Structure formats: C-alpha cells, structure tokens
MMTF fields as JSON, N, C-alpha, C and O atoms, coordinates in Angstrom:
{
  "mmtfVersion": "1.0.0",
  "mmtfProducer": "UNKNOWN",
  "numBonds": 315,
  "numAtoms": 316,
  "numGroups": 79,
  "numChains": 1,
  "numModels": 1,
  "chainsPerModel": [1],
  "groupsPerChain": [79],
  "chainIdList": ["A"],
  "bondAtomList": [4, 2, 8, 6, 12, 10, 16, 14, 20, 18, 24, 22, 28, 26, 32, 30, 36, 34, 40, 38, 44, 42, 48, 46, 52, 50, 56, 54, 60, 58, 64, 62, 68, 66, 72, 70, 76, 74, 80, 78, 84, 82, 88, 86, 92, 90, 96, 94, 100, 98, 104, 102, 108, 106, 112, 110, 116, 114, 120, 118, 124, 122, 128, 126, 132, 130, 136, 134, 140, 138, 144, 142, 148, 146, 152, 150, 156, 154, 160, 158, 164, 162, 168, 166, 172, 170, 176, 174, 180, 178, 184, 182, 188, 186, 192, 190, 196, 194, 200, 198, 204, 202, 208, 206, 212, 210, 216, 214, 220, 218, 224, 222, 228, 226, 232, 230, 236, 234, 240, 238, 244, 242, 248, 246, 252, 250, 256, 254, 260, 258, 264, 262, 268, 266, 272, 270, 276, 274, 280, 278, 284, 282, 288, 286, 292, 290, 296, 294, 300, 298, 304, 302, 308, 306, 312, 310],
  "bondOrderList": [1, 1, 1, 1, 1, 1, 1, 1, 1, 1, 1, 1, 1, 1, 1, 1, 1, 1, 1, 1, 1, 1, 1, 1, 1, 1, 1, 1, 1, 1, 1, 1, 1, 1, 1, 1, 1, 1, 1, 1, 1, 1, 1, 1, 1, 1, 1, 1, 1, 1, 1, 1, 1, 1, 1, 1, 1, 1, 1, 1, 1, 1, 1, 1, 1, 1, 1, 1, 1, 1, 1, 1, 1, 1, 1, 1, 1, 1],
  "groupList": [{"groupName": "UNK", "atomNameList": ["N", "CA", "C", "O"], "elementList": ["N", "C", "C", "O"], "formalChargeList": [0, 0, 0, 0], "bondAtomList": [1, 0, 2, 1, 3, 2], "bondOrderList": [1, 1, 2], "singleLetterCode": "X", "chemCompType": "L-PEPTIDE LINKING"}],
  "groupTypeList": [0, 0, 0, 0, 0, 0, 0, 0, 0, 0, 0, 0, 0, 0, 0, 0, 0, 0, 0, 0, 0, 0, 0, 0, 0, 0, 0, 0, 0, 0, 0, 0, 0, 0, 0, 0, 0, 0, 0, 0, 0, 0, 0, 0, 0, 0, 0, 0, 0, 0, 0, 0, 0, 0, 0, 0, 0, 0, 0, 0, 0, 0, 0, 0, 0, 0, 0, 0, 0, 0, 0, 0, 0, 0, 0, 0, 0, 0, 0],
  "groupIdList": [1, 2, 3, 4, 5, 6, 7, 8, 9, 10, 11, 12, 13, 14, 15, 16, 17, 18, 19, 20, 21, 22, 23, 24, 25, 26, 27, 28, 29, 30, 31, 32, 33, 34, 35, 36, 37, 38, 39, 40, 41, 42, 43, 44, 45, 46, 47, 48, 49, 50, 51, 52, 53, 54, 55, 56, 57, 58, 59, 60, 61, 62, 63, 64, 65, 66, 67, 68, 69, 70, 71, 72, 73, 74, 75, 76, 77, 78, 79],
  "secStructList": [7, 7, 7, 7, 7, 7, 1, 6, 6, 1, 7, 6, 6, 6, 2, 2, 2, 2, 2, 2, 2, 2, 2, 4, 4, 4, 7, 7, 7, 7, 7, 7, 1, 1, 7, 7, 1, 2, 2, 2, 2, 6, 6, 6, 6, 6, 1, 6, 6, 6, 2, 2, 2, 2, 7, 7, 7, 1, 6, 6, 7, 1, 1, 1, 1, 2, 2, 2, 2, 6, 2, 2, 2, 2, 1, 1, 1, 7, 7],
  "xCoordList": [-7.349, -6.049, -5.961, -6.405, -5.477, -4.418, -3.365, -2.967, -2.811, -1.352, -1.04, -1.906, 0.467, 0.974, 2.028, 2.19, 2.994, 4.0, 5.084, 4.997, 6.52, 7.545, 7.722, 7.682, 7.882, 8.283, 9.9, 10.651, 9.81, 11.824, 11.77, 12.351, 11.471, 11.51, 10.788, 10.678, 10.28, 9.715, 9.881, 10.447, 8.869, 9.343, 7.907, 6.892, 8.373, 6.959, 5.43, 4.305, 5.709, 4.848, 4.385, 3.173, 5.339, 4.822, 4.044, 3.349, 4.72, 4.45, 2.865, 2.029, 2.755, 1.245, -0.053, -1.211, 0.83, -0.104, -0.511, -1.7, 0.456, -0.285, -0.838, -1.441, -0.691, -1.923, -3.227, -4.23, -3.036, -4.049, -5.058, -6.223, -4.216, -4.995, -5.832, -7.034, -4.976, -5.532, -6.618, -7.273, -6.828, -8.103, -8.649, -9.594, -8.649, -9.777, -11.112, -11.293, -11.674, -12.819, -12.88, -14.017, -11.793, -12.071, -11.432, -11.409, -11.108, -10.958, -10.007, -9.897, -8.585, -7.171, -6.758, -6.614, -6.548, -5.311, -4.848, -4.263, -4.479, -3.561, -2.236, -2.225, -1.514, 0.199, 0.768, 0.612, 1.613, 2.558, 4.414, 5.003, 4.694, 5.926, 5.88, 6.83, 4.329, 4.503, 3.617, 3.323, 3.325, 2.353, 2.747, 3.916, 1.9, 2.804, 2.47, 1.309, 3.753, 3.355, 2.478, 1.541, 3.252, 1.735, 0.054, -0.857, -0.106, -1.064, -1.76, -1.602, -2.277, -1.393, -1.882, -2.685, -1.237, -0.831, -2.067, -2.361, -2.429, -3.804, -5.125, -5.844, -5.641, -6.681, -5.938, -6.626, -5.2, -4.87, -5.106, -5.685, -4.688, -5.148, -6.809, -7.014, -7.823, -8.725, -9.298, -10.181, -9.03, -9.374, -9.876, -9.395, -10.966, -11.562, -10.691, -10.519, -10.207, -9.44, -8.006, -7.121, -7.921, -6.696, -6.681, -6.015, -7.742, -8.427, -7.988, -6.894, -9.261, -9.168, -8.501, -8.732, -7.035, -6.016, -5.236, -4.436, -5.28, -4.916, -3.306, -2.276, -3.434, -2.014, -1.325, -2.147, -0.589, 0.196, -0.553, -1.427, -0.405, -0.221, 1.252, 2.254, 1.298, 1.986, 3.283, 4.493, 2.831, 2.602, 3.748, 4.586, 3.701, 5.475, 6.987, 7.982, 6.384, 7.803, 8.328, 7.502, 9.797, 10.239, 10.203, 10.299, 10.053, 10.908, 8.346, 7.297, 8.934, 7.149, 7.848, 7.07, 9.065, 9.683, 9.43, 9.015, 9.656, 9.314, 8.028, 7.365, 7.542, 5.397, 4.886, 3.723, 5.723, 5.115, 5.556, 4.933, 6.883, 6.86, 6.357, 6.677, 5.516, 5.159, 3.509, 2.735, 3.296, 2.16, 2.144, 1.347, 2.77, 2.535, 3.535, 3.721, 4.25, 4.027, 3.037, 2.913, 2.427, 0.881, -0.294, -0.783, -0.604, -1.099, -1.019, -2.034, 0.62, 0.717, 0.761, 0.774, 0.775, 0.49, -1.03, -1.648, -1.599, -2.937, -4.459, -5.647, -3.531, -4.788, -4.903, -5.889],
  "yCoordList": [-14.43, -13.335, -12.779, -13.511, -11.696, -11.236, -11.627, -11.813, -11.755, -11.265, -9.974, -9.139, -9.408, -9.031, -8.315, -7.844, -7.918, -7.85, -7.6, -6.411, -8.199, -7.289, -6.112, -6.212, -5.195, -4.071, -3.643, -2.963, -4.15, -3.873, -4.512, -3.617, -5.401, -6.164, -5.295, -5.749, -3.845, -3.091, -1.584, -1.04, -0.943, 0.786, 0.791, 0.108, 2.104, 2.278, 2.651, 3.021, 2.496, 2.055, 1.02, 0.851, 0.047, -1.39, -2.724, -3.738, -1.883, -2.015, -1.225, -1.757, -0.012, -0.28, -0.175, 0.167, -0.735, -1.04, -2.445, -2.675, -3.774, -4.921, -4.879, -5.881, -3.72, -3.834, -2.885, -2.972, -1.902, -1.512, -2.64, -2.816, -3.501, -4.957, -5.515, -5.489, -5.905, -6.49, -6.743, -7.784, -5.568, -4.34, -3.883, -3.32, -3.748, -3.502, -2.383, -1.168, -3.213, -2.905, -1.941, -1.469, -1.082, -0.22, 0.89, 2.038, 0.725, 2.464, 3.164, 4.28, 2.272, 3.155, 3.249, 2.527, 5.149, 5.761, 5.202, 4.374, 4.806, 4.362, 5.077, 6.078, 4.822, 5.532, 5.182, 4.215, 6.304, 6.848, 7.248, 6.852, 8.036, 8.538, 9.778, 10.094, 10.404, 12.166, 11.787, 12.542, 10.084, 10.436, 10.438, 10.088, 10.838, 11.422, 10.094, 9.682, 9.196, 8.064, 8.335, 7.718, 9.394, 9.053, 9.489, 8.882, 10.019, 10.608, 8.878, 8.113, 8.687, 7.119, 6.105, 5.181, 6.479, 5.643, 5.623, 4.989, 6.827, 7.535, 6.683, 6.283, 6.219, 5.987, 4.325, 3.961, 3.669, 2.831, 2.144, 1.066, 2.755, 2.86, 3.37, 3.373, 3.81, 3.969, 2.994, 3.061, 1.852, 0.416, -0.076, 0.22, -0.895, -1.646, -2.56, -2.873, -2.913, -4.112, -3.81, -4.599, -2.671, -2.449, -1.167, -1.181, -0.062, 0.632, -1.015, -1.487, -1.575, -2.663, -2.86, -3.24, -2.713, -3.556, -2.985, -3.56, -1.732, -0.841, -0.161, 0.344, -0.283, -0.059, 1.176, 1.78, 1.953, 2.966, 4.013, 3.568, 4.696, 6.005, 6.217, 5.567, 7.098, 6.554, 8.554, 8.764, 8.902, 10.303, 10.433, 11.333, 9.245, 8.411, 8.594, 8.663, 8.637, 7.029, 8.205, 9.077, 8.549, 8.568, 8.117, 8.765, 6.943, 5.743, 5.547, 5.715, 5.182, 4.458, 3.192, 2.468, 2.613, 1.288, 0.872, -0.282, 1.899, 1.41, 1.412, 0.42, 2.511, 2.51, 1.451, 1.072, 0.898, -0.764, -1.752, -2.812, -1.561, -2.61, -2.938, -3.824, -1.909, -1.703, -2.297, -2.856, -1.91, -2.629, -4.21, -5.069, -4.253, -6.04, -6.52, -7.685, -6.261, -6.798, -6.267, -6.795, -4.927, -4.953, -6.464, -7.134, -6.787, -7.285, -8.621, -9.302, -9.323, -10.581, -11.242, -12.391, -9.672, -10.441, -10.278, -10.591, -9.767, -9.419, -10.795, -10.927, -11.478, -12.608, -13.788, -14.472],
  "zCoordList": [1.863, 2.135, 0.515, -0.368, 0.234, -0.597, -0.01, 1.139, -1.602, -1.975, -1.639, -1.902, -0.874, -0.497, -0.528, 0.599, -1.372, -2.844, -2.225, -1.918, -1.681, -0.858, -1.714, -2.94, -1.214, -1.761, -2.213, -2.912, -1.699, -1.496, -2.993, -3.607, -3.876, -5.337, -6.602, -7.741, -6.142, -6.87, -6.446, -5.498, -7.964, -7.778, -7.219, -7.36, -6.373, -5.886, -7.377, -7.04, -8.396, -9.536, -9.86, -9.994, -10.064, -10.211, -8.761, -8.825, -7.576, -6.552, -6.086, -5.357, -6.644, -6.529, -7.294, -7.052, -8.593, -9.694, -9.421, -9.645, -8.839, -8.532, -7.115, -6.729, -6.2, -5.721, -5.901, -5.193, -7.037, -7.792, -8.418, -8.062, -9.625, -9.497, -8.237, -7.972, -7.732, -6.471, -5.921, -5.896, -5.394, -5.291, -5.979, -5.428, -7.022, -8.494, -7.606, -7.685, -6.986, -6.749, -6.331, -6.338, -5.74, -4.386, -5.293, -4.85, -6.064, -7.045, -6.869, -7.377, -5.615, -5.864, -7.218, -8.204, -6.654, -8.438, -9.304, -8.605, -10.722, -10.728, -10.888, -11.605, -10.51, -10.284, -11.387, -12.132, -11.409, -12.591, -11.799, -10.793, -12.729, -12.433, -11.137, -10.421, -11.096, -10.971, -9.408, -8.482, -9.623, -8.377, -7.139, -6.981, -5.8, -4.542, -4.168, -4.187, -3.723, -3.246, -1.321, -0.814, -0.806, 0.252, -0.206, 0.355, -0.717, -1.428, -1.331, -0.379, -2.179, -2.981, -1.712, -1.843, -0.515, 0.057, 1.565, 2.579, 0.745, 1.938, 1.603, 2.518, -0.797, 0.33, -0.288, -1.242, -0.104, 0.521, 1.927, 2.067, 2.738, 3.704, 4.902, 6.116, 3.373, 2.887, 3.148, 4.003, 2.565, 2.103, 3.649, 4.742, 3.33, 5.183, 5.743, 6.921, 4.801, 4.903, 5.099, 5.431, 4.868, 5.763, 7.123, 8.159, 6.601, 8.15, 8.67, 8.978, 8.614, 10.138, 10.673, 11.821, 10.122, 10.734, 11.342, 12.08, 11.179, 12.187, 10.57, 11.019, 9.238, 8.99, 9.091, 8.4, 9.347, 9.999, 9.044, 8.299, 9.036, 8.354, 7.245, 7.544, 6.051, 5.254, 5.907, 5.818, 6.119, 7.052, 7.578, 7.519, 8.211, 9.168, 9.218, 9.94, 7.659, 6.668, 6.266, 5.995, 6.119, 4.647, 3.231, 2.188, 3.433, 1.968, 2.137, 2.759, 1.188, 0.603, 0.27, -0.352, 0.446, 0.966, 2.175, 2.285, 3.693, 4.979, 4.969, 5.272, 4.624, 5.216, 4.358, 4.497, 3.409, 3.012, 3.304, 3.364, 3.573, 4.321, 5.93, 6.723, 6.004, 7.545, 7.199, 7.976, 5.597, 5.859, 5.61, 5.99, 5.193, 5.338, 6.198, 5.847, 7.1, 8.388, 9.895, 11.0, 9.266, 10.204, 9.893, 10.803, 7.88, 7.809, 7.92, 8.067, 7.84, 8.349, 10.134, 10.576, 10.898, 12.577, 12.69, 13.708, 11.579, 11.799, 11.273, 11.567, 10.456, 10.228, 10.708, 10.436]
}
C-alpha cells in the first residue's frame, strides 16, 4: 500500500510532488505554482489504484486540501 501524505501540512505543489514521486511509473505531470490543481488532480484520479477506489472528482471541491483529504479518506476506507 502506498503512503499517502496528509495534505494539511503541505502546499499543493509540495504535496503533489510527493505523489508524483510515489506514482512515478504513471507519469503524472510535475506541478508548479501555475498548475491548475483540478487539472492535475484529474490525472491522479485516472491512476488505477485511485480510480478503482472511487476517489471523487476534484470538480466538486473548492479547495485542493478538501479534495486531497477526501482522497486520503477514500483510500483509507477501502484498504
């Protein structure tokens, strides 16, 4: 099982960089300060391990942290 980092302690770019590193074989885009977090999140959601667990769309969240917390909760509840 992958380690999922608590997003409350990171900026979007820092948290997303950790996810990019952890899921490197999936070739997620490397985010920067101008990255649209929702667009990047859609790429993460397309990875099988997330898609198979029913991770919610980022489009229903106003904040990347709220979305990322839902990712963590969804993955924790489905192991």
